[in-house]
All heavy atoms as a GROMACS GRO file, in nm:
protein
  590
    1MET      N    1  -0.148   0.086  -0.548
    1MET     CA    2  -0.113   0.163  -0.430
    1MET      C    3   0.038   0.151  -0.409
    1MET      O    4   0.097   0.047  -0.432
    1MET     CB    5  -0.189   0.111  -0.309
    1MET     CG    6  -0.179   0.201  -0.190
    1MET     SD    7  -0.316   0.185  -0.073
    1MET     CE    8  -0.259   0.053   0.030
    2ILE      N    9   0.099   0.257  -0.363
    2ILE     CA   10   0.244   0.261  -0.344
    2ILE      C   11   0.284   0.197  -0.211
    2ILE      O   12   0.202   0.181  -0.121
    2ILE     CB   13   0.295   0.406  -0.346
    2ILE    CG1   14   0.237   0.486  -0.229
    2ILE    CG2   15   0.265   0.473  -0.477
    2ILE    CD1   16   0.308   0.615  -0.201
    3ASN      N   17   0.409   0.162  -0.198
    3ASN     CA   18   0.463   0.116  -0.071
    3ASN      C   19   0.482   0.236   0.021
    3ASN      O   20   0.514   0.346  -0.026
    3ASN     CB   21   0.597   0.047  -0.090
    3ASN     CG   22   0.582  -0.085  -0.162
    3ASN    OD1   23   0.481  -0.152  -0.149
    3ASN    ND2   24   0.682  -0.121  -0.239
    4PHE      N   25   0.462   0.214   0.150
    4PHE     CA   26   0.479   0.321   0.247
    4PHE      C   27   0.518   0.260   0.380
    4PHE      O   28   0.495   0.142   0.405
    4PHE     CB   29   0.350   0.403   0.261
    4PHE     CG   30   0.231   0.322   0.304
    4PHE    CD1   31   0.201   0.304   0.439
    4PHE    CD2   32   0.149   0.261   0.210
    4PHE    CE1   33   0.092   0.228   0.478
    4PHE    CE2   34   0.041   0.184   0.248
    4PHE     CZ   35   0.012   0.168   0.383
    5ALA      N   36   0.577   0.342   0.465
    5ALA     CA   37   0.611   0.299   0.601
    5ALA      C   38   0.497   0.337   0.694
    5ALA      O   39   0.417   0.426   0.663
    5ALA     CB   40   0.741   0.367   0.645
    6TYR      N   41   0.489   0.270   0.807
    6TYR     CA   42   0.384   0.296   0.905
    6TYR      C   43   0.450   0.316   1.041
    6TYR      O   44   0.542   0.244   1.078
    6TYR     CB   45   0.288   0.178   0.913
    6TYR     CG   46   0.189   0.186   1.026
    6TYR    CD1   47   0.071   0.256   1.013
    6TYR    CD2   48   0.216   0.125   1.148
    6TYR    CE1   49  -0.020   0.265   1.118
    6TYR    CE2   50   0.127   0.133   1.254
    6TYR     CZ   51   0.009   0.203   1.238
    6TYR     OH   52  -0.079   0.211   1.341
    7ALA      N   53   0.402   0.415   1.115
    7ALA     CA   54   0.452   0.438   1.251
    7ALA      C   55   0.336   0.483   1.337
    7ALA      O   56   0.247   0.554   1.290
    7ALA     CB   57   0.560   0.545   1.250
    8ARG      N   58   0.336   0.441   1.462
    8ARG     CA   59   0.234   0.486   1.557
    8ARG      C   60   0.299   0.586   1.652
    8ARG      O   61   0.395   0.552   1.722
    8ARG     CB   62   0.176   0.370   1.635
    8ARG     CG   63   0.075   0.417   1.739
    8ARG     CD   64   0.006   0.303   1.808
    8ARG     NE   65  -0.086   0.241   1.713
    8ARG     CZ   66  -0.125   0.115   1.718
    8ARG    NH1   67  -0.078   0.036   1.812
    8ARG    NH2   68  -0.209   0.068   1.630
    9ALA      N   69   0.249   0.707   1.653
    9ALA     CA   70   0.303   0.810   1.743
    9ALA      C   71   0.264   0.777   1.887
    9ALA      O   72   0.153   0.732   1.914
    9ALA     CB   73   0.248   0.946   1.703
   10THR      N   74   0.357   0.802   1.978
   10THR     CA   75   0.332   0.774   2.119
   10THR      C   76   0.266   0.890   2.191
   10THR      O   77   0.200   0.872   2.292
   10THR     CB   78   0.463   0.738   2.191
   10THR    OG1   79   0.556   0.846   2.174
   10THR    CG2   80   0.522   0.610   2.134
   11ASP      N   81   0.288   1.010   2.139
   11ASP     CA   82   0.225   1.130   2.195
   11ASP      C   83   0.230   1.241   2.091
   11ASP      O   84   0.280   1.220   1.981
   11ASP     CB   85   0.290   1.172   2.327
   11ASP     CG   86   0.440   1.199   2.314
   11ASP    OD1   87   0.488   1.232   2.204
   11ASP    OD2   88   0.511   1.189   2.416
   12VAL      N   89   0.178   1.356   2.126
   12VAL     CA   90   0.173   1.467   2.030
   12VAL      C   91   0.312   1.509   1.986
   12VAL      O   92   0.337   1.529   1.868
   12VAL     CB   93   0.096   1.587   2.090
   12VAL    CG1   94   0.105   1.708   1.998
   12VAL    CG2   95  -0.050   1.551   2.113
   13ALA      N   96   0.404   1.520   2.080
   13ALA     CA   97   0.541   1.560   2.045
   13ALA      C   98   0.604   1.460   1.949
   13ALA      O   99   0.672   1.498   1.854
   13ALA     CB  100   0.626   1.575   2.171
   14ASP      N  101   0.581   1.331   1.971
   14ASP     CA  102   0.634   1.228   1.883
   14ASP      C  103   0.573   1.241   1.743
   14ASP      O  104   0.645   1.230   1.642
   14ASP     CB  105   0.605   1.089   1.940
   14ASP     CG  106   0.664   0.977   1.858
   14ASP    OD1  107   0.779   0.991   1.811
   14ASP    OD2  108   0.596   0.874   1.842
   15ALA      N  109   0.445   1.269   1.734
   15ALA     CA  110   0.379   1.286   1.605
   15ALA      C  111   0.441   1.404   1.529
   15ALA      O  112   0.468   1.394   1.409
   15ALA     CB  113   0.230   1.308   1.625
   16VAL      N  114   0.465   1.514   1.599
   16VAL     CA  115   0.524   1.631   1.535
   16VAL      C  116   0.667   1.601   1.490
   16VAL      O  117   0.708   1.638   1.380
   16VAL     CB  118   0.519   1.754   1.628
   16VAL    CG1  119   0.599   1.870   1.572
   16VAL    CG2  120   0.374   1.795   1.652
   17ARG      N  121   0.744   1.532   1.573
   17ARG     CA  122   0.882   1.496   1.534
   17ARG      C  123   0.881   1.409   1.408
   17ARG      O  124   0.961   1.429   1.317
   17ARG     CB  125   0.951   1.421   1.647
   17ARG     CG  126   1.011   1.509   1.754
   17ARG     CD  127   1.100   1.431   1.849
   17ARG     NE  128   1.030   1.325   1.919
   17ARG     CZ  129   0.961   1.341   2.032
   17ARG    NH1  130   0.951   1.460   2.086
   17ARG    NH2  131   0.902   1.239   2.090
   18ARG      N  132   0.791   1.314   1.405
   18ARG     CA  133   0.786   1.222   1.290
   18ARG      C  134   0.746   1.294   1.161
   18ARG      O  135   0.802   1.268   1.055
   18ARG     CB  136   0.690   1.106   1.318
   18ARG     CG  137   0.743   1.010   1.421
   18ARG     CD  138   0.640   0.902   1.452
   18ARG     NE  139   0.682   0.813   1.557
   18ARG     CZ  140   0.754   0.703   1.539
   18ARG    NH1  141   0.794   0.670   1.418
   18ARG    NH2  142   0.787   0.628   1.641
   19ILE      N  143   0.649   1.384   1.168
   19ILE     CA  144   0.606   1.455   1.047
   19ILE      C  145   0.713   1.554   1.002
   19ILE      O  146   0.734   1.576   0.884
   19ILE     CB  147   0.468   1.522   1.066
   19ILE    CG1  148   0.402   1.552   0.931
   19ILE    CG2  149   0.477   1.650   1.146
   19ILE    CD1  150   0.333   1.439   0.868
   20ALA      N  151   0.786   1.611   1.098
   20ALA     CA  152   0.895   1.704   1.064
   20ALA      C  153   1.010   1.630   0.997
   20ALA      O  154   1.076   1.685   0.908
   20ALA     CB  155   0.944   1.776   1.189
   21ALA      N  156   1.033   1.506   1.035
   21ALA     CA  157   1.143   1.427   0.979
   21ALA      C  158   1.113   1.376   0.838
   21ALA      O  159   1.204   1.342   0.763
   21ALA     CB  160   1.174   1.309   1.071
   22ASP      N  161   0.986   1.370   0.803
   22ASP     CA  162   0.947   1.316   0.673
   22ASP      C  163   0.834   1.402   0.615
   22ASP      O  164   0.716   1.374   0.637
   22ASP     CB  165   0.900   1.170   0.688
   22ASP     CG  166   0.875   1.103   0.554
   22ASP    OD1  167   0.877   1.170   0.450
   22ASP    OD2  168   0.852   0.980   0.556
   23PRO      N  169   0.867   1.507   0.542
   23PRO     CA  170   0.766   1.601   0.491
   23PRO      C  171   0.661   1.537   0.400
   23PRO      O  172   0.554   1.592   0.382
   23PRO     CB  173   0.847   1.704   0.414
   23PRO     CG  174   0.986   1.693   0.466
   23PRO     CD  175   1.003   1.550   0.509
   24LYS      N  176   0.689   1.421   0.345
   24LYS     CA  177   0.591   1.354   0.259
   24LYS      C  178   0.502   1.257   0.338
   24LYS      O  179   0.418   1.189   0.279
   24LYS     CB  180   0.662   1.281   0.146
   24LYS     CG  181   0.728   1.375   0.048
   24LYS     CD  182   0.789   1.301  -0.067
   24LYS     CE  183   0.855   1.399  -0.164
   24LYS     NZ  184   0.919   1.330  -0.274
   25ALA      N  185   0.520   1.253   0.469
   25ALA     CA  186   0.437   1.168   0.554
   25ALA      C  187   0.300   1.232   0.574
   25ALA      O  188   0.282   1.352   0.552
   25ALA     CB  189   0.505   1.147   0.689
   26LYS      N  190   0.204   1.150   0.614
   26LYS     CA  191   0.068   1.197   0.642
   26LYS      C  192   0.021   1.135   0.773
   26LYS      O  193   0.054   1.021   0.804
   26LYS     CB  194  -0.030   1.155   0.532
   26LYS     CG  195  -0.003   1.214   0.396
   26LYS     CD  196  -0.055   1.354   0.388
   26LYS     CE  197  -0.040   1.406   0.246
   26LYS     NZ  198  -0.093   1.538   0.230
   27PHE      N  199  -0.058   1.212   0.847
   27PHE     CA  200  -0.123   1.158   0.966
   27PHE      C  201  -0.243   1.077   0.923
   27PHE      O  202  -0.310   1.108   0.825
   27PHE     CB  203  -0.172   1.271   1.057
   27PHE     CG  204  -0.062   1.348   1.124
   27PHE    CD1  205  -0.060   1.486   1.117
   27PHE    CD2  206   0.038   1.285   1.195
   27PHE    CE1  207   0.040   1.559   1.179
   27PHE    CE2  208   0.139   1.356   1.257
   27PHE     CZ  209   0.139   1.494   1.250
   28ILE      N  210  -0.268   0.970   0.999
   28ILE     CA  211  -0.388   0.891   0.976
   28ILE      C  212  -0.457   0.872   1.110
   28ILE      O  213  -0.392   0.851   1.213
   28ILE     CB  214  -0.355   0.756   0.908
   28ILE    CG1  215  -0.485   0.686   0.868
   28ILE    CG2  216  -0.267   0.670   0.992
   28ILE    CD1  217  -0.463   0.571   0.772
   29ALA      N  218  -0.588   0.884   1.108
   29ALA     CA  219  -0.669   0.867   1.228
   29ALA      C  220  -0.806   0.819   1.183
   29ALA      O  221  -0.833   0.807   1.065
   29ALA     CB  222  -0.679   0.999   1.304
   30GLY      N  223  -0.892   0.793   1.277
   30GLY     CA  224  -1.027   0.747   1.243
   30GLY      C  225  -1.100   0.847   1.156
   30GLY      O  226  -1.083   0.968   1.168
   31GLY      N  227  -1.180   0.796   1.065
   31GLY     CA  228  -1.263   0.882   0.982
   31GLY      C  229  -1.194   0.942   0.862
   31GLY      O  230  -1.248   1.030   0.797
   32THR      N  231  -1.077   0.896   0.829
   32THR     CA  232  -1.004   0.952   0.715
   32THR      C  233  -1.030   0.869   0.588
   32THR      O  234  -1.057   0.750   0.596
   32THR     CB  235  -0.853   0.957   0.743
   32THR    OG1  236  -0.789   1.018   0.631
   32THR    CG2  237  -0.793   0.821   0.765
   33ASN      N  238  -1.023   0.933   0.475
   33ASN     CA  239  -1.033   0.861   0.348
   33ASN      C  240  -0.898   0.857   0.279
   33ASN      O  241  -0.890   0.834   0.158
   33ASN     CB  242  -1.140   0.923   0.258
   33ASN     CG  243  -1.106   1.064   0.216
   33ASN    OD1  244  -1.018   1.127   0.273
   33ASN    ND2  245  -1.177   1.112   0.116
   34LEU      N  246  -0.792   0.876   0.354
   34LEU     CA  247  -0.658   0.878   0.297
   34LEU      C  248  -0.625   0.748   0.225
   34LEU      O  249  -0.567   0.749   0.116
   34LEU     CB  250  -0.554   0.907   0.406
   34LEU     CG  251  -0.408   0.912   0.361
   34LEU    CD1  252  -0.388   1.020   0.254
   34LEU    CD2  253  -0.317   0.937   0.479
   35ILE      N  254  -0.661   0.635   0.283
   35ILE     CA  255  -0.631   0.505   0.220
   35ILE      C  256  -0.700   0.497   0.083
   35ILE      O  257  -0.641   0.452  -0.014
   35ILE     CB  258  -0.674   0.388   0.310
   35ILE    CG1  259  -0.601   0.394   0.445
   35ILE    CG2  260  -0.650   0.254   0.241
   35ILE    CD1  261  -0.450   0.384   0.435
   36ASP      N  262  -0.824   0.542   0.075
   36ASP     CA  263  -0.894   0.543  -0.055
   36ASP      C  264  -0.819   0.629  -0.156
   36ASP      O  265  -0.805   0.591  -0.272
   36ASP     CB  266  -1.036   0.596  -0.039
   36ASP     CG  267  -1.124   0.504   0.045
   36ASP    OD1  268  -1.098   0.383   0.046
   36ASP    OD2  269  -1.217   0.555   0.110
   37LEU      N  270  -0.773   0.746  -0.112
   37LEU     CA  271  -0.698   0.834  -0.202
   37LEU      C  272  -0.566   0.771  -0.244
   37LEU      O  273  -0.520   0.790  -0.358
   37LEU     CB  274  -0.674   0.969  -0.135
   37LEU     CG  275  -0.800   1.052  -0.109
   37LEU    CD1  276  -0.766   1.175  -0.026
   37LEU    CD2  277  -0.868   1.090  -0.239
   38MET      N  278  -0.504   0.694  -0.155
   38MET     CA  279  -0.380   0.625  -0.190
   38MET      C  280  -0.407   0.516  -0.293
   38MET      O  281  -0.326   0.496  -0.386
   38MET     CB  282  -0.315   0.567  -0.065
   38MET     CG  283  -0.260   0.674   0.028
   38MET     SD  284  -0.207   0.610   0.187
   38MET     CE  285  -0.074   0.500   0.140
   39LYS      N  286  -0.517   0.446  -0.279
   39LYS     CA  287  -0.552   0.341  -0.375
   39LYS      C  288  -0.570   0.397  -0.516
   39LYS      O  289  -0.542   0.330  -0.614
   39LYS     CB  290  -0.679   0.269  -0.331
   39LYS     CG  291  -0.660   0.180  -0.212
   39LYS     CD  292  -0.791   0.116  -0.172
   39LYS     CE  293  -0.775   0.031  -0.048
   39LYS     NZ  294  -0.903  -0.027  -0.005
   40GLU      N  295  -0.618   0.519  -0.524
   40GLU     CA  296  -0.641   0.585  -0.653
   40GLU      C  297  -0.520   0.666  -0.699
   40GLU      O  298  -0.528   0.738  -0.798
   40GLU     CB  299  -0.764   0.675  -0.643
   40GLU     CG  300  -0.892   0.603  -0.611
   40GLU     CD  301  -0.935   0.507  -0.720
   40GLU    OE1  302  -0.913   0.536  -0.839
   40GLU    OE2  303  -0.990   0.400  -0.685
   41ASP      N  304  -0.409   0.658  -0.627
   41ASP     CA  305  -0.286   0.732  -0.656
   41ASP      C  306  -0.307   0.884  -0.654
   41ASP      O  307  -0.235   0.958  -0.722
   41ASP     CB  308  -0.225   0.690  -0.789
   41ASP     CG  309  -0.149   0.559  -0.778
   41ASP    OD1  310  -0.101   0.528  -0.667
   41ASP    OD2  311  -0.139   0.487  -0.878
   42VAL      N  312  -0.402   0.929  -0.576
   42VAL     CA  313  -0.422   1.073  -0.558
   42VAL      C  314  -0.324   1.124  -0.452
   42VAL      O  315  -0.266   1.230  -0.467
   42VAL     CB  316  -0.568   1.103  -0.517
   42VAL    CG1  317  -0.586   1.250  -0.483
   42VAL    CG2  318  -0.663   1.059  -0.627
   43GLU      N  319  -0.308   1.046  -0.347
   43GLU     CA  320  -0.211   1.076  -0.241
   43GLU      C  321  -0.102   0.971  -0.245
   43GLU      O  322  -0.130   0.852  -0.268
   43GLU     CB  323  -0.278   1.075  -0.103
   43GLU     CG  324  -0.372   1.190  -0.079
   43GLU     CD  325  -0.299   1.320  -0.049
   43GLU    OE1  326  -0.178   1.318  -0.025
   43GLU    OE2  327  -0.366   1.425  -0.050
   44ARG      N  328   0.024   1.014  -0.222
   44ARG     CA  329   0.137   0.920  -0.227
   44ARG      C  330   0.233   0.946  -0.110
   44ARG      O  331   0.349   0.979  -0.132
   44ARG     CB  332   0.209   0.934  -0.360
   44ARG     CG  333   0.118   0.903  -0.480
   44ARG     CD  334   0.187   0.921  -0.612
   44ARG     NE  335   0.307   0.842  -0.630
   44ARG     CZ  336   0.310   0.713  -0.666
   44ARG    NH1  337   0.199   0.650  -0.690
   44ARG    NH2  338   0.424   0.650  -0.680
   45PRO      N  339   0.185   0.931   0.014
   45PRO     CA  340   0.273   0.955   0.128
   45PRO      C  341   0.381   0.847   0.139
   45PRO      O  342   0.360   0.732   0.100
   45PRO     CB  343   0.179   0.950   0.248
   45PRO     CG  344   0.067   0.864   0.204
   45PRO     CD  345   0.052   0.890   0.056
   46THR      N  346   0.495   0.887   0.192
   46THR     CA  347   0.604   0.790   0.213
   46THR      C  348   0.584   0.715   0.344
   46THR      O  349   0.636   0.606   0.362
   46THR     CB  350   0.738   0.863   0.219
   46THR    OG1  351   0.730   0.966   0.318
   46THR    CG2  352   0.773   0.922   0.084
   47ARG      N  353   0.511   0.777   0.436
   47ARG     CA  354   0.489   0.717   0.568
   47ARG      C  355   0.353   0.761   0.621
   47ARG      O  356   0.312   0.875   0.602
   47ARG     CB  357   0.598   0.766   0.663
   47ARG     CG  358   0.585   0.722   0.806
   47ARG     CD  359   0.700   0.775   0.891
   47ARG     NE  360   0.830   0.748   0.831
   47ARG     CZ  361   0.900   0.634   0.848
   47ARG    NH1  362   0.854   0.540   0.924
   47ARG    NH2  363   1.016   0.618   0.788
   48LEU      N  364   0.283   0.669   0.686
   48LEU     CA  365   0.160   0.702   0.758
   48LEU      C  366   0.193   0.705   0.906
   48LEU      O  367   0.252   0.612   0.959
   48LEU     CB  368   0.051   0.600   0.730
   48LEU     CG  369   0.003   0.590   0.587
   48LEU    CD1  370  -0.108   0.487   0.575
   48LEU    CD2  371  -0.042   0.724   0.534
   49ILE      N  372   0.154   0.813   0.970
   49ILE     CA  373   0.178   0.828   1.114
   49ILE      C  374   0.043   0.818   1.182
   49ILE      O  375  -0.042   0.906   1.169
   49ILE     CB  376   0.246   0.962   1.145
   49ILE    CG1  377   0.378   0.972   1.067
   49ILE    CG2  378   0.268   0.977   1.296
   49ILE    CD1  379   0.440   1.109   1.068
   50ASP      N  380   0.025   0.709   1.254
   50ASP     CA  381  -0.102   0.680   1.321
   50ASP      C  382  -0.111   0.761   1.450
   50ASP      O  383  -0.027   0.747   1.538
   50ASP     CB  384  -0.108   0.531   1.351
   50ASP     CG  385  -0.241   0.485   1.406
   50ASP    OD1  386  -0.320   0.570   1.452
   50ASP    OD2  387  -0.265   0.364   1.404
   51ILE      N  388  -0.212   0.845   1.459
   51ILE     CA  389  -0.230   0.926   1.579
   51ILE      C  390  -0.359   0.890   1.652
   51ILE      O  391  -0.401   0.960   1.743
   51ILE     CB  392  -0.228   1.077   1.547
   51ILE    CG1  393  -0.335   1.114   1.445
   51ILE    CG2  394  -0.089   1.118   1.498
   51ILE    CD1  395  -0.351   1.262   1.423
   52THR      N  396  -0.419   0.777   1.616
   52THR     CA  397  -0.546   0.740   1.678
   52THR      C  398  -0.533   0.706   1.826
   52THR      O  399  -0.622   0.732   1.903
   52THR     CB  400  -0.612   0.621   1.606
   52THR    OG1  401  -0.520   0.511   1.604
   52THR    CG2  402  -0.653   0.658   1.466
   53ARG      N  403  -0.423   0.648   1.865
   53ARG     CA  404  -0.405   0.608   2.005
   53ARG      C  405  -0.289   0.681   2.071
   53ARG      O  406  -0.243   0.644   2.177
   53ARG     CB  407  -0.377   0.459   2.014
   53ARG     CG  408  -0.490   0.375   1.963
   53ARG     CD  409  -0.457   0.230   1.981
   53ARG     NE  410  -0.552   0.150   1.905
   53ARG     CZ  411  -0.531   0.028   1.867
   53ARG    NH1  412  -0.418  -0.031   1.897
   53ARG    NH2  413  -0.622  -0.036   1.799
   54SER      N  414  -0.242   0.784   2.006
   54SER     CA  415  -0.117   0.845   2.051
   54SER      C  416  -0.130   0.927   2.178
   54SER      O  417  -0.033   0.944   2.248
   54SER     CB  418  -0.057   0.930   1.940
   54SER     OG  419  -0.143   1.035   1.908
   55THR      N  420  -0.246   0.980   2.205
   55THR     CA  421  -0.253   1.068   2.320
   55THR      C  422  -0.389   1.069   2.384
   55THR      O  423  -0.491   1.043   2.322
   55THR     CB  424  -0.223   1.214   2.282
   55THR    OG1  425  -0.335   1.265   2.211
   55THR    CG2  426  -0.099   1.229   2.201
   56GLY      N  427  -0.387   1.103   2.508
   56GLY     CA  428  -0.507   1.144   2.577
   56GLY      C  429  -0.492   1.292   2.600
   56GLY      O  430  -0.559   1.352   2.682
   57GLN      N  431  -0.399   1.352   2.528
   57GLN     CA  432  -0.366   1.492   2.547
   57GLN      C  433  -0.469   1.582   2.480
   57GLN      O  434  -0.542   1.540   2.392
   57GLN     CB  435  -0.227   1.521   2.491
   57GLN     CG  436  -0.119   1.443   2.561
   57GLN     CD  437   0.014   1.455   2.490
   57GLN    OE1  438   0.018   1.478   2.372
   57GLN    NE2  439   0.121   1.438   2.564
   58THR      N  440  -0.469   1.705   2.520
   58THR     CA  441  -0.563   1.803   2.468
   58THR      C  442  -0.494   1.893   2.367
   58THR      O  443  -0.374   1.886   2.346
   58THR     CB  444  -0.616   1.890   2.583
   58THR    OG1  445  -0.506   1.964   2.636
   58THR    CG2  446  -0.680   1.806   2.691
   59MET      N  447  -0.572   1.980   2.309
   59MET     CA  448  -0.517   2.078   2.217
   59MET      C  449  -0.416   2.167   2.288
   59MET      O  450  -0.323   2.217   2.227
   59MET     CB  451  -0.629   2.165   2.160
   59MET     CG  452  -0.716   2.092   2.059
   59MET     SD  453  -0.620   2.033   1.920
   59MET     CE  454  -0.556   2.186   1.858
   60GLU      N  455  -0.430   2.185   2.417
   60GLU     CA  456  -0.335   2.267   2.492
   60GLU      C  457  -0.194   2.211   2.480
   60GLU      O  458  -0.098   2.286   2.468
   60GLU     CB  459  -0.376   2.274   2.639
   60GLU     CG  460  -0.505   2.350   2.661
   60GLU     CD  461  -0.557   2.335   2.802
   60GLU    OE1  462  -0.487   2.277   2.887
   60GLU    OE2  463  -0.669   2.383   2.827
   61ALA      N  464  -0.180   2.079   2.480
   61ALA     CA  465  -0.048   2.017   2.466
   61ALA      C  466   0.012   2.049   2.329
   61ALA      O  467   0.131   2.076   2.318
   61ALA     CB  468  -0.059   1.866   2.486
   62LEU      N  469  -0.070   2.045   2.226
   62LEU     CA  470  -0.022   2.075   2.091
   62LEU      C  471   0.019   2.221   2.080
   62LEU      O  472   0.121   2.254   2.020
   62LEU     CB  473  -0.130   2.042   1.989
   62LEU     CG  474  -0.094   2.057   1.842
   62LEU    CD1  475   0.026   1.969   1.806
   62LEU    CD2  476  -0.212   2.023   1.754
   63GLU      N  477  -0.058   2.309   2.141
   63GLU     CA  478  -0.027   2.452   2.133
   63GLU      C  479   0.104   2.487   2.202
   63GLU      O  480   0.169   2.585   2.166
   63GLU     CB  481  -0.142   2.532   2.194
   63GLU     CG  482  -0.267   2.527   2.109
   63GLU     CD  483  -0.389   2.583   2.180
   63GLU    OE1  484  -0.382   2.617   2.300
   63GLU    OE2  485  -0.495   2.593   2.114
   64LYS      N  486   0.148   2.407   2.298
   64LYS     CA  487   0.271   2.435   2.372
   64LYS      C  488   0.396   2.386   2.300
   64LYS      O  489   0.506   2.418   2.339
   64LYS     CB  490   0.263   2.371   2.510
   64LYS     CG  491   0.161   2.435   2.600
   64LYS     CD  492   0.154   2.365   2.733
   64LYS     CE  493   0.046   2.424   2.821
   64LYS     NZ  494   0.031   2.353   2.946
   65LEU      N  495   0.378   2.306   2.196
   65LEU     CA  496   0.493   2.250   2.125
   65LEU      C  497   0.564   2.355   2.042
   65LEU      O  498   0.503   2.448   1.990
   65LEU     CB  499   0.448   2.137   2.033
   65LEU     CG  500   0.402   2.011   2.101
   65LEU    CD1  501   0.350   1.914   1.997
   65LEU    CD2  502   0.515   1.947   2.179
   66ASP      N  503   0.693   2.337   2.027
   66ASP     CA  504   0.773   2.420   1.939
   66ASP      C  505   0.774   2.351   1.803
   66ASP      O  506   0.853   2.261   1.778
   66ASP     CB  507   0.915   2.435   1.995
   66ASP     CG  508   1.001   2.525   1.909
   66ASP    OD1  509   0.945   2.606   1.833
   66ASP    OD2  510   1.124   2.514   1.919
   67ILE      N  511   0.684   2.390   1.715
   67ILE     CA  512   0.669   2.326   1.584
   67ILE      C  513   0.780   2.377   1.492
   67ILE      O  514   0.797   2.498   1.478
   67ILE     CB  515   0.532   2.360   1.523
   67ILE    CG1  516   0.423   2.333   1.625
   67ILE    CG2  517   0.514   2.289   1.390
   67ILE    CD1  518   0.343   2.213   1.616
   68PRO      N  519   0.857   2.288   1.431
   68PRO     CA  520   0.965   2.329   1.343
   68PRO      C  521   0.916   2.413   1.225
   68PRO      O  522   0.804   2.392   1.176
   68PRO     CB  523   1.025   2.197   1.296
   68PRO     CG  524   0.978   2.094   1.392
   68PRO     CD  525   0.847   2.142   1.443
   69ALA      N  526   0.998   2.502   1.178
   69ALA     CA  527   0.966   2.584   1.062
   69ALA      C  528   0.941   2.493   0.942
   69ALA      O  529   1.010   2.393   0.923
   69ALA     CB  530   1.080   2.680   1.032
   70GLY      N  531   0.843   2.526   0.863
   70GLY     CA  532   0.812   2.449   0.744
   70GLY      C  533   0.716   2.334   0.768
   70GLY      O  534   0.675   2.266   0.676
   71VAL      N  535   0.678   2.310   0.894
   71VAL     CA  536   0.585   2.202   0.925
   71VAL      C  537   0.447   2.266   0.947
   71VAL      O  538   0.430   2.348   1.035
   71VAL     CB  539   0.627   2.123   1.050
   71VAL    CG1  540   0.521   2.022   1.089
   71VAL    CG2  541   0.760   2.055   1.027
   72ASP      N  542   0.353   2.227   0.864
   72ASP     CA  543   0.217   2.275   0.877
   72ASP      C  544   0.131   2.164   0.936
   72ASP      O  545   0.137   2.050   0.890
   72ASP     CB  546   0.159   2.314   0.741
   72ASP     CG  547   0.229   2.436   0.682
   72ASP    OD1  548   0.267   2.525   0.760
   72ASP    OD2  549   0.248   2.440   0.560
   73ILE      N  550   0.055   2.198   1.035
   73ILE     CA  551  -0.035   2.102   1.098
   73ILE      C  552  -0.176   2.156   1.084
   73ILE      O  553  -0.206   2.267   1.127
   73ILE     CB  554   0.000   2.079   1.245
   73ILE    CG1  555   0.140   2.021   1.256
   73ILE    CG2  556  -0.102   1.988   1.310
   73ILE    CD1  557   0.188   2.001   1.395
   74GLU      N  558  -0.260   2.077   1.021
   74GLU     CA  559  -0.399   2.113   1.005
   74GLU      C  560  -0.481   2.026   1.098
   74GLU      O  561  -0.470   1.904   1.098
   74GLU     CB  562  -0.444   2.089   0.861
   74GLU     CG  563  -0.588   2.123   0.837
   74GLU     CD  564  -0.629   2.097   0.693
   74GLU    OE1  565  -0.541   2.074   0.608
   74GLU    OE2  566  -0.749   2.100   0.668
   75ILE      N  567  -0.562   2.089   1.180
   75ILE     CA  568  -0.643   2.016   1.276
   75ILE      C  569  -0.788   2.031   1.236
   75ILE      O  570  -0.839   2.141   1.221
   75ILE     CB  571  -0.623   2.070   1.418
   75ILE    CG1  572  -0.476   2.053   1.456
   75ILE    CG2  573  -0.714   2.001   1.517
   75ILE    CD1  574  -0.434   2.122   1.579
   76LYS      N  575  -0.852   1.917   1.216
   76LYS     CA  576  -0.992   1.916   1.179
   76LYS      C  577  -1.070   1.857   1.294
   76LYS      O  578  -1.034   1.753   1.348
   76LYS     CB  579  -1.014   1.832   1.053
   76LYS     CG  580  -0.944   1.889   0.933
   76LYS     CD  581  -0.968   1.804   0.811
   76LYS     CE  582  -0.896   1.862   0.692
   76LYS     NZ  583  -0.916   1.783   0.572
   77THR      N  584  -1.174   1.925   1.332
   77THR     CA  585  -1.256   1.875   1.443
   77THR      C  586  -1.396   1.844   1.395
   77THR      O  587  -1.436   1.882   1.290
   77THR     CB  588  -1.261   1.976   1.558
   77THR    OG1  589  -1.314   2.098   1.508
   77THR    CG2  590  -1.125   1.996   1.617
   0.00000   0.00000   0.00000
């Protein structure tokens, strides 16, 4: 498994800022198999951004953000 940085986002805006600053970063939250994929060298993120405790915010908060060009956010429910 590769070395990577870890950061915990404080809110939705912080999570978006962090992913925009590091395009090779990945979000991590409960129920993900990202760590397994990293162990197998399938995924190689430079940074994991923890969003499990970052917000009590709703999707409405995310929709109001000005997402930078080139940043894709995929939301799985």
